[in-house]
N, C-alpha and C positions, 0 to 999 in steps of 0.2 A: 115933484120933480123927477119925477121916475116915469109921470106921462105923457113931458114934459122929452123926455129923448124917446122914450118909445113910440115919438109923434114924428121927431125926426126920422130915428131911422124908417119911418114908417115911408115918410118920402123919397129918402134917400133909396129904396128896396123899392116901389114903386110912380113909373112915372106919374106926371102929372096929367089928369085927363082930360086941360084945356087944350093938350097938342092934340088929341084928336083932332083931326078935320073935320069941322060939320059938315063937308060933304060929305064923308065916308058915315055920321050917323042917318045922315037922308040914305044911305043905299042901304043903308044895316038897319033897319029902325029894329028889329028884332036883337039886336045884338047886343049885350052888358057893357059900356064900353067902360067902366069903372071895373071887373076883372081882366085883370095881366099878365100876364106872366115874361111877361121883356120889357124890355124898352121900347116903345112904340116909335123914337126917334129913327129905328134900325126899319122899319118898315117905310117904301116906297114905293110910288106907283112903276109899272108896268106898262102902263101907255096903257091899253082896251080898260072899257069901265067892266063889274058888276058882268061878269059871264060871255063879255064881249068874244073871248075865249069858248066859245059856246060847247059844251057837254054834253057826252050822248046820252039820255036816256030811255031812250026803246030801243035796241042796240037790234042791228040785224046781222045774222048771218048767212055762210053759202060753205058748202064743202071745201074744203081744199084742193080737191081735184078740178073746179071747177074756174079757178080764178087763175089768173094770172099777173102774180107778181114772180117779182127775180127771185130766183132761189137764195138770193145772196141775202136780200132783205130781210131788216131786225123787226121781230116779232115779240112781242110777249107771249111768252107759252103757259099753262095755267093748267093746273090739274087736279080737279080734288073731284073726289070721292070717284067714279067712274069717268068724267068730263071730261073731257080735252076739250078749249077754246083759246084759239089767239088770236090778241090784239094786234093788229100792223102798226109797226111806227111812224110809218105811212101818215095814217088816221089818227094818231094819234098828237102828231107832228104838232096839227092844226085842229085837234079839239080838246088834249091832254090830261081829260078825267071821262069814264064809261063808268056811267052806273049799271052794276049788269045783275045776273041767278044765273051761279054755276051748280051745280049736286046740291040744290037747296040751300045756297050760301053763299047771303046778300054783300056782293063783292065791286068796291071801287077800284078800278082800275085806271095808273097813272102815269103819268111821264112828263118829266119840265124838263126840255129842248139846253135850258140854260144850264144846266146840269148835269144834263142826261142821267140821270132820276129818276128811272124806271121801276115804281112799287106799285105794290095787291093791299088791298085792307079788306080786313072784316066792318063791317058795313053798322053790323049790329053792338051798338053803345048802349050803357042800363038800361035795359030790358024795351030797345024798341029800335028802328031802323031807322037810318040818317041816313042822306044821298045828299050828295056832292053838287057844288059846281066853282067855280072858279071867278078869287075875289076882285081880277086883275091888279094885284099887288104881292110881292115879293119884299124879302132876306132875305136875306148875303145871296141874291140871283135867285133865291131858288119863292119855286111856287109858293103861293098862299092861299089854301082850298078855306072856303064854306059849308055848314052843313047848313039845306037850308029849313029843318026844323028851331033850330035857335041861335043862325047868323054867329054862332062862333069862330073864327077865324083857324084851322086849322094848318101847320106847319111839313110841306107834303114830303120832307128828307126824315124827316121824325118822327110823322105822324100823332100830330101832337097838337092839343089843343091848347090856342100860345093868348086868345083876346078872347072873355064871352061866357059865358054862364058852363059851356069844359072847357075852363082854361085847367091845363094838367090835367085831362081826360090820354090816356096812351092808346088807338086805332090800338088794333093788330092783324099785326102781317101777315101777309102767304108767301108761301115759298111761292116763285115763281120764276122761271127762264127769261134772258135777254139774252134770244136765239135767233138763225137765222130763219128761216122758210122751207129750208131744205130742213134743220135737223129739229124744226117739227114736227112735218109729215112724220121723217122716221120713228119717230115715237110715238106722239098721238094716230097714226093714218094718211093716206090719201082723201079719205071721204072726212075726216076729223074738221068739224066748225072753225071759222076766220071772220071774223069782225069786217063787215064790208057798209059802205056808205049808203047812208038812208038814200042822198042824193048823191051822184057821182059826181055833176056836177061843178058843185056849189064849192068845191075845193078844190087846188092842183094838187090834188094825192100823188105822192110819190113825190114828187119838190121837196127842196130845203129851204125856207126861207132862209135859214141860217146861215147862210152857205163859206166856206172858210172857217165857223164860229170854233173848230176842234186846235183850230192854229192861230191863236189869238195869239198874242202876250198876255193878256190877260183876262177876265172874265165879264161881262155886258153889265149892266144896272147893279156895279157890285160897291156895296157899304160896309167896311169890315177889310180885318187885318187879313193876308194873304202868306202862308205855310211861307216860311223863309228854306234856299237850300234845293229849292227841286219849281218845275215852270207848275203853275198856279194850273193849265189846263193839259196837264197831264192826267191821264187815266186811273185810277187804281183799283181795285179790288180789297171790300170790305166784309167782315164779317156781319149777321143781323145788328150785331147790338156797337159796332164798330171800335171793337176794344183792338182789333188788329187791320194793317193794312195792308194792300203790297201796289206798284207798279204793275198796270199790266203787261209792260216790260219784261220784268223781271218776271211774272206768270209765263207768258210766252217764250224766254229764254228754258227755263227749267218744263214747261209741259204744268205736272204737278206740283203742288207744293201740300204738308202739310199741318195746319196749324199746331198751335200745345192743347187745345179745346180737341181737338179731331180730326175739324171740320177741316176736308179737304177740298181744296181746289183743281181744277182741270183743264185749260187752255184745249186749245184746237180750231183750225183754222177755218174761213168760209163765211161768214158775216162782215157788210159792211159797216163800217163807221154811219148813222142817219147824216149827220151833223158837218161833211165836209161839203162835195162837190154840190154841188145846186141838185142836180139829181143823187136819190139818195140811193140809187143802181152803180153808180158812175164811184160811188167814197169805195176808200181805202179802208182796206182787209184789215179790221182790228182786233175776229178773232169772237170765237165763244169760250163763253167761260157757264162751271159749273159749279157746284158749291152741293157735298154731302156728307152727312157726320149718319154714321153707321149707317151708308149706304142709304141711307134718306134727304132727296131734296130740304134742303132748308134755306132763309134768307139771307140775301146777300147782298149788296149794290156793288154794281161796275159806274163807278163819277169820277167826276175829275178832284184834281187834289185838295182844293180849294174847298168846296165844299165838305170833303171828308175837314177838314183843316175847321172851318165855321163852325162844326158843329161837331165838333170832340178836341179842341182846340191844343189840350195834351197829349194826344196822342203821337203814337210814332207810326212813319211809313217806311219801310220796310221791302228792298236795303236802303 
C-alpha cells in the first residue's frame, strides 16, 4: 500500500513524460526529459526553433568613444575585476544571449524582451564551463535557455535548471546594471569596451520589434496567473532574491529607497525604455536604477510586475 501511495504522489508531483512533444526530443537529443521540476504544460513555443534567435558566441568589442549609440539607450553594464564591458540592448533585443569572458570569468549575458529581464550569469557549473543558446520556448513569457553541454533547459528569470540533467542547478548571478550608455561611459571611461555587431546589416539594430509592448494591457504569450490590483506590465524593482519589490514609479518619486536588508536603490533620469517606440532611442524615459549593499553593486532586477509575481507568487509589491 505504501508503494502505491508513493507512486501516486510522484505522478502528481512530476508531469507525465508523454506530454513532452516528440519534436522537442528531436531538437534536444541530449536532454533527459525524465528529469524536471516544473509542469511541462507551462512551457510553450515562442515561435522560433532552437537558436532561431541566434546567441552571440564570438563577441566583438569596440571602444565606447568610437560608437554612434545614442546616450540615452540602455546597455547592460558589467564590471568584473578591473574590466568593464557593456552589452547594448539594441543588440540583445535580437540575440538575447551573449557567451563571453570578462576578467577571466566566463559569463552569459541575457535579456528577455518580453519580461524586460536583464541578467548576467557565471557560466561555471560543477567544474565545467557551459555555454548557452535559446530554446525558442517560453515559460510565463520568460526566455528558456539551454546549455549546449547537457541541453538542460534553464529558466532565465531565475537562472535555474528546470528540465534535464541539471534540473535544480542554480546559476550564479553577477551584479550588473541596466543603465544608459551615457552612465556607462561616465563610470567606465569613454574608451571602455562595448559589444558591437559581427555583421551590422544582419539585424535592424536600434529598432524595437516589440513596439508598444510595455504599454500593452497584458503580457504576450503568457500562460499563468496575473498579479491582482496592479498593472501586470508595470515595471518593478526587486532585490536579487526577489524578497522585496517596489514599483519603478514609486522609486522615481522617492529617488532613493533603503530595504530592510540594507540594499539601497537609487533612481536617476536619462534612460529610454527599449520596449516602447519602434526606435529604441525614441522610447520614453524610464530612468536608471542602481542597487548597492554596503556601497557595492548587488544583483537586482527591473522587470514587469507579472514576472515578479510568476516567480514569486507570495511576494508583495510596495507600495
